[in-house]
C-alpha positions as CSV (number, residue, x, y, z in Angstrom):
1,M,-37.0,35.2,-62.6
2,N,-33.9,33.0,-63.0
3,P,-33.8,30.7,-66.1
4,M,-34.6,27.1,-65.4
5,S,-33.0,23.9,-66.8
6,L,-36.2,22.6,-68.3
7,D,-37.9,25.8,-69.4
8,G,-40.2,25.1,-72.4
9,V,-40.3,21.3,-71.8
10,K,-43.9,20.0,-71.7
11,V,-44.8,16.9,-69.9
12,L,-48.1,15.0,-70.1
13,D,-48.3,13.1,-66.8
14,L,-50.7,10.1,-66.8
15,S,-49.1,8.6,-63.7
16,R,-50.5,8.3,-60.2
17,I,-49.5,7.1,-56.7
18,L,-45.8,7.7,-56.1
19,A,-43.1,6.5,-58.6
20,G,-44.4,8.5,-61.6
21,P,-45.4,11.6,-59.6
22,T,-42.0,11.6,-58.0
23,A,-40.4,11.7,-61.4
24,T,-42.7,14.4,-62.8
25,Q,-42.5,16.6,-59.7
26,L,-38.7,16.6,-60.0
27,L,-39.0,17.6,-63.7
28,G,-41.5,20.3,-62.6
29,D,-39.1,21.6,-60.0
30,L,-36.5,22.0,-62.8
31,G,-38.8,24.1,-64.9
32,A,-40.9,21.7,-67.0
33,D,-44.6,22.4,-67.5
34,I,-46.3,19.3,-66.0
35,V,-50.0,18.7,-66.9
36,K,-51.4,16.0,-64.6
37,V,-54.1,14.0,-66.3
38,E,-56.5,12.6,-63.7
39,R,-59.7,10.5,-63.7
40,P,-62.8,12.6,-63.5
41,G,-64.4,12.6,-60.0
42,E,-61.6,10.6,-58.4
43,G,-58.3,11.9,-59.4
44,D,-55.0,10.4,-58.2
45,D,-55.6,7.6,-55.6
46,T,-53.3,9.3,-53.1
47,R,-55.6,12.3,-52.8
48,H,-57.5,10.1,-50.4
49,W,-54.6,8.3,-48.6
50,G,-55.0,9.9,-45.2
51,P,-55.0,11.1,-42.5
52,P,-53.5,13.6,-42.3
53,Y,-55.4,15.8,-44.7
54,V,-55.1,19.5,-45.4
55,T,-57.5,21.2,-42.9
56,G,-59.8,23.9,-44.1
57,K,-60.8,27.1,-42.4
58,D,-63.7,25.3,-40.9
59,G,-61.4,22.8,-39.2
60,Q,-62.6,20.0,-41.5
61,P,-60.4,18.0,-43.9
62,T,-60.4,19.4,-47.4
63,G,-59.9,16.1,-49.2
64,E,-56.2,16.5,-50.1
65,S,-53.9,14.2,-48.1
66,A,-50.4,14.8,-47.0
67,Y,-49.4,11.8,-49.1
68,Y,-50.8,13.4,-52.2
69,L,-49.0,16.7,-51.4
70,C,-45.6,15.0,-51.2
71,A,-45.2,14.4,-54.9
72,N,-47.5,16.7,-56.8
73,R,-46.3,20.3,-56.7
74,N,-45.4,22.3,-59.8
75,K,-48.2,20.5,-61.7
76,R,-51.5,21.6,-63.2
77,S,-54.4,19.2,-63.1
78,I,-56.9,18.5,-65.8
79,A,-59.6,15.7,-65.5
80,I,-59.9,13.7,-68.7
81,D,-61.8,10.4,-69.3
82,I,-59.4,8.7,-71.6
83,A,-61.9,5.9,-72.3
84,A,-64.3,8.4,-73.9
85,P,-63.8,9.3,-77.6
86,E,-63.7,13.1,-76.7
87,G,-61.1,12.4,-73.9
88,F,-58.9,10.3,-76.3
89,T,-59.1,13.1,-78.8
90,L,-58.1,15.7,-76.2
91,V,-55.1,13.6,-75.1
92,L,-53.9,13.4,-78.7
93,R,-54.2,17.2,-79.1
94,L,-52.2,17.7,-75.9
95,L,-49.6,15.2,-77.2
96,E,-49.1,17.4,-80.3
97,R,-47.5,19.8,-77.9
98,A,-45.9,17.4,-75.4
99,D,-42.2,16.5,-75.3
100,I,-42.6,13.8,-72.7
101,L,-45.4,11.4,-71.6
102,V,-45.1,9.5,-68.3
103,E,-47.5,6.7,-67.4
104,N,-47.7,3.9,-64.9
105,Y,-50.5,1.7,-66.1
106,K,-50.1,-2.1,-66.1
107,V,-48.3,-3.5,-69.1
108,G,-50.7,-3.1,-72.1
109,G,-53.1,-1.0,-70.0
110,L,-53.0,2.0,-72.3
111,A,-53.2,-0.1,-75.5
112,K,-57.0,-0.5,-75.1
113,Y,-57.3,3.3,-75.2
114,G,-55.0,3.7,-78.2
115,L,-52.3,5.4,-76.1
116,A,-49.6,2.7,-76.0
117,Y,-46.1,3.7,-77.2
118,A,-46.4,1.5,-80.3
119,Q,-49.7,3.2,-81.2
120,L,-48.2,6.7,-80.8
121,K,-44.7,6.4,-82.1
122,E,-45.3,7.0,-85.8
123,R,-47.6,10.0,-85.1
124,F,-45.3,11.5,-82.5
125,P,-41.8,10.5,-83.4
126,R,-40.2,13.1,-81.1
127,L,-42.1,12.0,-78.0
128,V,-40.1,10.6,-75.0
129,Y,-42.5,8.0,-73.6
130,C,-41.7,6.7,-70.1
131,S,-43.5,3.6,-68.8
132,I,-43.2,2.8,-65.1
133,T,-44.4,-0.7,-64.1
134,G,-43.9,-3.1,-61.3
135,F,-42.0,-5.7,-63.3
136,G,-41.2,-4.2,-66.7
137,Q,-42.5,-4.7,-70.2
138,T,-41.0,-8.1,-70.6
139,G,-40.5,-11.3,-68.6
140,P,-42.8,-13.8,-67.0
141,N,-44.1,-11.4,-64.3
142,A,-44.7,-8.4,-66.7
143,H,-48.4,-8.7,-66.4
144,R,-48.4,-8.3,-62.6
145,A,-49.2,-5.0,-60.8
146,G,-46.4,-3.6,-58.7
147,Y,-46.6,-2.3,-55.1
148,D,-43.8,-0.8,-53.1
149,F,-44.1,-3.2,-50.2
150,L,-44.2,-6.3,-52.5
151,I,-41.2,-5.0,-54.4
152,Q,-39.2,-4.4,-51.3
153,G,-39.8,-8.0,-50.3
154,M,-39.1,-9.5,-53.8
155,G,-36.2,-7.2,-54.5
156,G,-34.2,-8.2,-51.4
157,I,-34.0,-5.1,-49.3
158,M,-36.2,-6.5,-46.6
159,S,-33.9,-9.5,-46.2
160,L,-31.2,-7.0,-45.3
161,T,-33.3,-4.8,-43.0
162,G,-34.1,-5.6,-39.4
163,E,-32.5,-7.1,-36.4
164,P,-30.6,-10.4,-36.8
165,D,-33.1,-12.4,-34.7
166,G,-36.1,-10.4,-35.8
167,D,-38.5,-10.3,-38.8
168,P,-37.5,-8.9,-42.2
169,M,-38.5,-5.2,-42.3
170,K,-39.5,-2.8,-45.0
171,V,-38.0,0.7,-45.2
172,G,-40.3,3.2,-43.4
173,V,-41.1,5.1,-46.6
174,G,-42.0,3.9,-50.1
175,I,-38.4,3.9,-51.2
176,A,-38.8,1.4,-54.1
177,D,-41.3,3.8,-55.6
178,V,-39.2,6.9,-54.9
179,M,-36.0,5.4,-56.3
180,T,-37.8,4.2,-59.4
181,G,-39.0,7.8,-59.9
182,M,-35.4,9.0,-59.6
183,F,-34.2,6.5,-62.2
184,A,-37.0,7.4,-64.4
185,T,-36.1,11.0,-64.2
186,V,-32.5,10.3,-65.2
187,G,-33.7,8.2,-68.1
188,I,-36.1,10.9,-69.3
189,L,-33.4,13.5,-69.2
190,A,-31.0,11.3,-71.2
191,A,-33.7,10.5,-73.8
192,L,-34.6,14.2,-74.0
193,R,-31.0,15.1,-74.7
194,H,-30.9,12.4,-77.4
195,R,-34.2,13.6,-78.9
196,D,-32.9,17.2,-79.0
197,A,-29.7,16.1,-80.8
198,T,-31.4,13.7,-83.3
199,G,-35.1,14.6,-83.4
200,V,-35.9,11.0,-82.4
201,G,-37.9,10.1,-79.2
202,Q,-37.9,6.7,-77.6
203,H,-39.6,4.4,-75.1
204,I,-38.3,4.1,-71.5
205,D,-39.1,0.9,-69.8
206,I,-38.4,1.2,-66.0
207,S,-39.7,-1.2,-63.4
208,L,-39.9,-1.0,-59.6
209,L,-38.2,-4.5,-59.3
210,D,-35.3,-3.5,-61.6
211,A,-34.7,-0.3,-59.8
212,Q,-35.0,-2.0,-56.4
213,I,-32.3,-4.5,-57.3
214,A,-30.1,-1.8,-58.7
215,W,-30.1,0.2,-55.5
216,L,-29.0,-2.9,-53.5
217,V,-25.6,-1.3,-54.4
218,N,-22.8,-2.7,-52.2
219,A,-25.0,-5.3,-50.5
220,G,-26.0,-6.7,-53.9
221,T,-22.4,-6.6,-55.2
222,N,-21.1,-8.3,-52.0
223,Y,-23.5,-11.2,-52.8
224,L,-22.5,-11.4,-56.5
225,M,-18.8,-11.5,-55.5
226,S,-19.1,-14.1,-52.8
227,R,-22.4,-15.9,-53.6
228,K,-23.0,-15.9,-49.8
229,K,-26.4,-14.8,-48.5
230,P,-25.9,-11.9,-46.1
231,S,-27.7,-11.9,-42.7
232,R,-29.5,-9.0,-41.3
233,L,-27.3,-6.8,-39.1
234,G,-29.8,-4.4,-37.6
235,N,-28.1,-1.0,-37.7
236,G,-24.7,-2.6,-38.4
237,H,-22.7,-2.4,-41.7
238,P,-21.6,-5.5,-43.5
239,N,-18.2,-4.1,-44.4
240,I,-17.2,-1.6,-41.7
241,V,-17.0,-1.9,-37.9
242,P,-17.9,-0.1,-35.7
243,Y,-20.6,1.5,-37.8
244,Q,-23.9,1.3,-36.1
245,V,-26.2,2.6,-33.4
246,F,-25.1,2.4,-29.7
247,D,-27.0,3.3,-26.6
248,T,-25.5,5.9,-24.3
249,A,-26.5,6.8,-20.7
250,D,-29.6,8.6,-22.0
251,S,-30.2,8.4,-25.8
252,P,-29.0,6.3,-28.8
253,M,-26.3,7.6,-31.1
254,I,-24.6,6.6,-34.3
255,L,-20.9,5.8,-34.5
256,A,-19.6,5.6,-38.0
257,V,-15.9,4.8,-37.9
258,G,-14.8,4.5,-41.5
259,N,-11.0,3.8,-41.3
260,D,-8.2,2.7,-39.0
261,G,-7.1,6.3,-38.2
262,Q,-10.6,7.2,-37.0
263,F,-10.7,4.0,-34.9
264,R,-7.4,5.0,-33.2
265,R,-8.8,8.4,-32.4
266,F,-12.0,6.8,-31.1
267,C,-10.1,4.5,-28.8
268,D,-8.0,7.4,-27.5
269,S,-11.0,9.5,-26.7
270,T,-12.9,6.7,-24.9
271,G,-10.1,5.3,-22.8
272,L,-10.1,2.1,-24.9
273,R,-6.5,2.7,-26.2
274,E,-5.4,-0.9,-25.9
275,L,-8.0,-1.9,-28.6
276,A,-6.2,0.3,-31.2
277,S,-3.1,-1.9,-31.1
278,D,-4.8,-5.2,-30.5
279,P,-4.4,-7.4,-33.6
280,L,-8.0,-8.5,-33.1
281,Y,-9.2,-4.9,-33.8
282,A,-6.4,-2.8,-35.2
283,T,-7.6,-3.2,-38.9
284,N,-11.1,-3.0,-40.3
285,L,-10.8,-6.5,-41.6
286,A,-10.0,-7.7,-38.1
287,R,-12.9,-5.6,-36.7
288,V,-15.4,-7.1,-39.2
289,E,-14.2,-10.6,-38.2
290,N,-14.5,-9.9,-34.5
291,R,-17.6,-7.7,-34.7
292,E,-19.6,-9.1,-31.8
293,R,-16.8,-9.0,-29.3
294,L,-15.7,-5.5,-30.2
295,C,-19.2,-4.1,-30.3
296,E,-19.9,-5.5,-26.8
297,L,-16.8,-3.6,-25.4
298,I,-17.8,-0.4,-27.1
299,A,-21.4,-0.7,-26.0
300,R,-20.4,-1.1,-22.4
301,C,-18.1,2.0,-22.6
302,L,-20.6,4.3,-24.3
303,R,-23.3,3.6,-21.8
304,S,-21.2,5.3,-19.2
305,R,-21.9,8.9,-20.4
306,R,-24.7,10.9,-21.9
307,R,-25.0,11.3,-25.7
308,A,-24.2,15.0,-25.8
309,E,-20.9,14.4,-24.0
310,W,-19.9,11.7,-26.5
311,L,-20.9,13.7,-29.5
312,A,-18.9,16.7,-28.4
313,K,-15.9,14.5,-27.6
314,F,-16.0,12.6,-30.9
315,E,-16.7,15.6,-33.1
316,G,-13.7,17.3,-31.4
317,V,-11.3,14.6,-32.6
318,G,-12.9,13.9,-36.0
319,V,-14.7,10.7,-35.3
320,P,-17.9,10.5,-37.4
321,C,-21.0,10.4,-35.1
322,G,-24.5,11.8,-34.8
323,P,-27.8,11.6,-33.0
324,V,-30.8,9.5,-34.0
325,N,-33.3,12.2,-34.6
326,D,-37.1,11.9,-34.7
327,L,-38.8,14.1,-37.3
328,E,-39.5,16.9,-34.8
329,Q,-35.8,17.1,-34.1
330,V,-34.9,17.0,-37.8
331,F,-37.0,20.0,-38.8
332,A,-35.9,21.9,-35.6
333,D,-32.2,21.4,-36.5
334,P,-30.6,24.8,-37.3
335,H,-28.6,23.3,-40.1
336,V,-31.6,21.8,-41.7
337,Q,-33.4,25.1,-41.4
338,A,-30.5,26.9,-42.9
339,R,-30.6,24.6,-45.9
340,G,-34.3,25.3,-46.4
341,A,-35.5,21.7,-46.2
342,E,-39.0,22.8,-45.3
343,L,-41.0,24.6,-48.0
344,T,-44.1,26.6,-47.5
345,L,-46.5,27.2,-50.4
346,A,-49.7,29.2,-50.6
347,Y,-52.7,26.9,-50.5
348,P,-56.0,28.8,-50.6
349,G,-58.8,27.1,-48.6
350,S,-56.5,25.7,-46.0
351,A,-56.8,26.8,-42.4
352,T,-53.4,28.7,-42.6
353,G,-53.6,29.6,-46.3
354,S,-50.5,27.5,-46.9
355,V,-49.1,24.0,-46.8
356,S,-45.6,22.8,-45.7
357,L,-43.7,20.5,-48.0
358,L,-40.3,18.9,-48.4
359,A,-38.1,21.1,-50.5
360,N,-36.1,19.9,-53.5
361,P,-32.5,19.2,-52.4
362,L,-30.8,20.3,-55.6
363,K,-28.9,23.5,-55.3
364,L,-28.1,24.7,-58.9
365,S,-26.0,27.9,-59.1
366,E,-27.3,29.0,-62.5
367,T,-30.7,27.4,-63.0
368,P,-32.1,26.9,-59.5
369,V,-35.3,25.0,-58.9
370,S,-38.5,26.9,-58.4
371,Y,-41.8,26.4,-56.8
372,R,-44.5,27.8,-59.1
373,H,-47.6,25.7,-58.1
374,A,-48.8,24.0,-54.9
375,P,-50.2,20.5,-55.5
376,P,-53.3,21.1,-57.6
377,K,-56.9,20.5,-56.8
378,L,-58.6,18.0,-59.2
379,D,-59.2,19.6,-62.6
380,E,-58.1,23.0,-61.1
381,H,-56.2,24.1,-64.2
382,R,-58.5,22.9,-67.1
383,E,-58.9,26.4,-68.6
384,D,-55.3,27.4,-68.2
385,V,-54.0,24.1,-69.7
386,L,-56.3,24.3,-72.7
387,A,-55.4,28.0,-73.3
388,D,-51.6,27.4,-72.8
389,W,-51.2,24.2,-74.7
390,L,-54.0,24.4,-77.3
391,G,-54.8,28.1,-77.5
392,S,-58.3,27.5,-76.4
393,A,-60.3,28.2,-73.2
394,N,-62.8,25.4,-74.1
395,R,-63.7,23.7,-70.8
396,S,-65.1,20.5,-72.3
397,N,-63.2,17.3,-73.1
398,S,-64.0,17.8,-76.8
399,E,-62.9,20.0,-79.6
């Protein structure tokens, strides 16, 4: 087996839902040993967020939802009641072996169990402790719970998403949660490197709102530079034109003209040659200023042929373009299949004996990701975890 980037790193995962599990799944894909601590009897909330659910051999749902499966591979589950003295003791014993703790309780939520960073820092000085919350550990909203939908609204992305005359729209996946998980992973790896160099762990405070605002990227910076509130542009781009979805004779397509040279080639290939030399459209600045008039001319032209004809023509002259695929088309794409975007893992008890998941996109030449565990059943690995981490096969929560 190939070596892995995070071989030997042990993570105690007290997170649930999506942001924390996204971070710990990524660490697990890179080789870390992730022990997922769950509430007895219930487990991670997302186990029940369906349909769809994994279907058993009898055709009935098994209890694990697709939502849960999306962020929990390469983990081992152990159920612990952290409110019980024996559960608290077991967590402390596991922390003796842990390099990293990840949690997403509300601010102060773990303090009543004796598991806040300030309560553990002296006993576990090498521990990297990552807290994921809705609003961070400080500030007037620190006490509030965070939800992806709420954060997308409060953090500005919904004001940028949707048609100009339509309602603000959230992104179709929990992107605030996912990006927070990504930022958390980067912070954990940075803190781990510092710990390995100095012997000193630290606390990572990452919030959904902070992360959401950070990934406003160019739109956020456009506002900070101009102090002008941007309007929604549908599928348009605030800084580049034409860069949006256009209808063709049969199906929509994306046209993504990124510079003046590409625009000239686009005009040559569509019979709109006069636009390339027209001062109203010859430069990107001019095209942005005259967006509506230009896009009307382009839309009229593109509706004259089928999408496949336009895609072949534009690809032939180096004009960026593409289809708008549904998910069936995405996973049927030969390139997507060649890149291995769909992953199949053994899953005993399911109708097919396996489940299909989204693969990790990282392609590392020397330390590739690996898929060692399908998303676990609740408390599935109690005996293994106690044996591996504590040298004991004791099945109870106590010593």
